[in-house]
C-alpha positions in Angstrom: -9.1 9.1 1.0 -7.1 7.7 -1.9 -7.2 4.3 -3.6 -4.0 2.2 -4.4 -3.9 -0.7 -6.6 -1.2 -2.9 -8.2 0.3 -6.0 -9.2 3.8 -7.6 -9.2 5.3 -10.7 -10.5 5.1 -12.6 -13.7 2.4 -12.8 -16.3 0.8 -9.4 -15.4 -2.6 -8.5 -16.9 -3.0 -6.2 -20.0 -3.0 -2.4 -19.4 -6.5 -2.1 -20.3 -7.7 -4.7 -17.9 -5.6 -3.0 -15.3 -7.0 0.6 -15.9 -10.4 -1.0 -15.7 -9.8 -2.5 -12.4 -8.1 0.6 -11.1 -11.3 2.6 -11.9 -13.1 0.7 -9.4 -11.6 2.9 -6.6 -12.3 6.1 -8.4 -15.0 6.9 -5.7 -12.0 7.0 -3.3 -9.8 9.4 -5.3 -12.0 11.5 -8.0 -9.2 14.1 -8.7 -6.8 12.1 -10.7 -6.0 8.4 -12.0 -2.3 7.5 -12.2 -0.7 4.6 -13.6 3.1 3.5 -13.8 4.8 0.2 -14.9 8.4 -1.1 -15.3 7.3 -2.9 -18.4 8.3 -6.2 -16.9 7.1 -7.3 -13.5 5.3 -4.3 -12.0 2.1 -2.3 -12.5 0.8 0.6 -10.2 -2.3 2.5 -10.1 -3.6 5.3 -8.0 -6.8 7.4 -7.6 -6.1 10.6 -5.9 -8.2 12.8 -3.5 -6.2 16.0 -3.4 -5.7 17.5 -0.2 -2.3 19.0 0.7 -1.0 19.9 -2.9 -3.8 20.3 -5.6 -1.3 20.7 -8.3 -0.1 17.8 -10.7 3.2 17.6 -8.7 1.5 15.7 -6.2 0.3 13.0 -8.4 1.2 9.4 -7.7 2.7 6.8 -8.4 5.7 9.0 -7.4 9.3 8.1 -8.2 12.2 8.8 -5.7 14.9 11.2 -6.7 17.4 8.5 -7.2 14.8 6.6 -9.3 15.1 3.4 -7.3 11.7 3.7 -5.3 8.3 4.0 -6.5 5.4 4.7 -3.9 1.8 4.8 -3.9 0.3 5.8 -0.5 -3.2 6.3 0.9 -3.4 8.2 4.2 -2.1 11.1 6.0 1.3 11.7 7.7 0.7 14.1 10.6 4.2 14.9 11.4 5.7 15.1 7.5 7.1 18.6 8.2 9.0 17.2 11.4 10.4 14.5 9.2 11.5 17.0 6.5 13.3 18.9 8.9 15.1 15.7 10.4 16.1 15.0 6.7 17.7 18.3 6.7 15.6 19.6 3.8 13.3 22.5 3.0 10.2 23.0 0.7 12.7 23.9 -1.7 14.0 20.6 -2.1 10.9 19.0 -3.2 8.7 19.1 -6.3 5.3 19.1 -4.2 3.9 20.0 -1.0 2.7 16.6 -0.2 3.5 14.3 2.8 4.1 11.3 0.3 7.0 13.0 -1.4 8.5 13.5 2.2 7.9 9.9 3.2 9.5 8.7 -0.2 12.6 10.7 0.5 12.7 9.4 4.0 12.6 5.8 2.6 15.3 6.8 0.1 17.5 8.3 2.7 16.8 6.2 5.9 15.5 2.9 4.6 12.3 1.3 5.6 12.8 0.2 9.1 14.1 3.6 10.2 11.5 5.7 8.4 8.7 3.9 10.1 10.0 4.7 13.5 9.4 8.6 12.6 5.9 8.1 10.9 3.0 9.4 12.8 -0.1 9.0 10.9 -2.7 6.7 9.1 -1.7 5.1 5.9 -1.5 2.1 3.4 1.7 2.0 1.5 2.9 -0.1 -1.7 6.7 0.7 -2.1 8.5 -0.9 -5.0 12.2 -1.2 -4.7 13.5 -1.5 -8.5 17.0 -2.3 -7.5 16.1 -5.5 -5.4 13.0 -6.1 -7.5 10.8 -6.5 -4.3 7.3 -5.1 -3.3 6.7 -3.9 0.3 3.3 -3.4 1.7 3.0 -1.3 4.9 -0.1 -0.5 7.0 -0.4 2.1 9.9 -0.1 0.8 13.6 -3.9 1.0 14.1 -4.9 -0.4 10.9 -7.2 2.5 9.8 -6.3 2.4 6.2 -7.2 -1.0 4.5 -4.7 -2.9 2.4 -5.6 -6.2 1.0 -3.5 -8.6 -1.2 -3.6 -12.0 -3.1 -0.8 -14.3 -4.3 -1.4 -16.8 -7.0 0.2 -18.0 -10.3 3.4 -16.1 -9.4 1.5 -12.7 -9.0 0.7 -10.7 -6.1 -2.2 -8.4 -6.4 -2.8 -5.6 -3.8 -5.4 -2.8 -3.4 -7.2 -0.4 -1.0 -10.6 -2.1 -2.1 -11.3 -5.7 -1.8 -13.4 -5.9 -5.0 -10.2 -5.1 -6.9 -8.6 -8.3 -5.5 -11.4 -10.7 -6.0 -12.4 -9.6 -9.5 -8.7 -9.7 -10.5 -8.3 -12.7 -13.2 -5.9 -14.6 -10.8 -8.8 -15.2 -8.6 -11.2 -17.2 -10.9 -12.3 -19.9 -8.5 -13.5 -17.9 -5.2 -14.1 -20.1 -2.2 -15.4 -18.6 1.0 -13.0 -19.1 3.9 -15.4 -20.5 6.5 -13.5 -19.0 9.4 -14.0 -15.6 8.1 -17.6 -16.1 7.5 -18.0 -17.2 11.2 -15.9 -13.9 12.2 -18.1 -11.7 10.1 -21.5 -13.3 11.5 -19.9 -13.1 15.1 -18.1 -9.9 15.0 -19.5 -7.8 11.9 -16.1 -7.7 10.5 -13.2 -9.9 9.5 -9.9 -9.5 11.5 -6.7 -9.3 9.6 -4.9 -11.2 8.4 -7.9 -13.1 6.9 -10.3 -11.9 4.4 -13.6 -13.2 3.1 -12.4 -15.5 0.2 -9.4 -18.0 0.4 -6.2 -17.0 -1.0 -6.7 -13.4 -0.1 -5.4 -11.6 3.0 -5.2 -8.4 4.9 -2.0 -6.7 5.8 -2.1 -6.6 9.7 -1.9 -3.4 11.5 1.6 -2.2 12.2 2.8 -4.8 9.7 5.4 -4.9 6.8 5.2 -7.5 4.2 7.9 -7.9 1.3 7.4 -10.1 -1.7 10.3 -10.6 -4.1 10.2 -11.7 -7.7 10.4 -15.2 -6.6 7.1 -14.8 -4.5 9.2 -15.5 -1.4 7.3 -13.6 1.2 8.6 -12.0 4.5 6.9 -10.0 7.2 7.4 -8.4 10.5 5.7 -6.3 12.9 7.1 -2.8 13.4 4.5 -1.8 16.0 2.8 -3.9 18.5 0.2 -2.7 21.4 1.5 -3.5 24.7 -0.6 -6.0 26.7 -2.4 -4.4 29.4 -2.5 -6.3 32.8 -5.9 -5.4 34.5 -6.2 -6.0 38.3 -9.3 -6.0 40.0 
């Protein structure tokens, strides 16, 4: 379990404020805290629980070999060695032994849609495309790993933990979403895409949400469960 956190857009908070918010998820990843920024529109934070590679080479945020993609990922890709083979690469082609670096290489070589056809695992991914100045949020098909976000004042904030969203300065006036309150009382949880407060959401299971620098949002489902017809 790791923690991802970031913001993208205009009028970003200070680095000190960002680091303090990122620290809220240190319980998810006590082994290392990472930070990256493009100094213009993007800040990414990460708290790491080291599993596959205990060295610093596995630290995140992680930048692709062509320096166009930056990734932070919480989760585990079960078939990353198979993906590495399909890429025609060996362990010697990578700096670490992590699944994250293999996934990043797949995004670099195959693109997002094709890569998602190959992933078998549980994950929440934030992927920044420096060339297109676009942020992509990706959640595993079953929604095991959480991924929350909020868009306000030309900034999108995203995180593994919900408190990092509603404690961010863009969410000054918190209003409970009545539908979500009813769902929580009735179900004991809040189904995606809603979250507890207005102007905050969850990425749905099997969904990709993309936000460009103009705060234009697009989304699509890369995985949907087939409906089951039950006959009695």
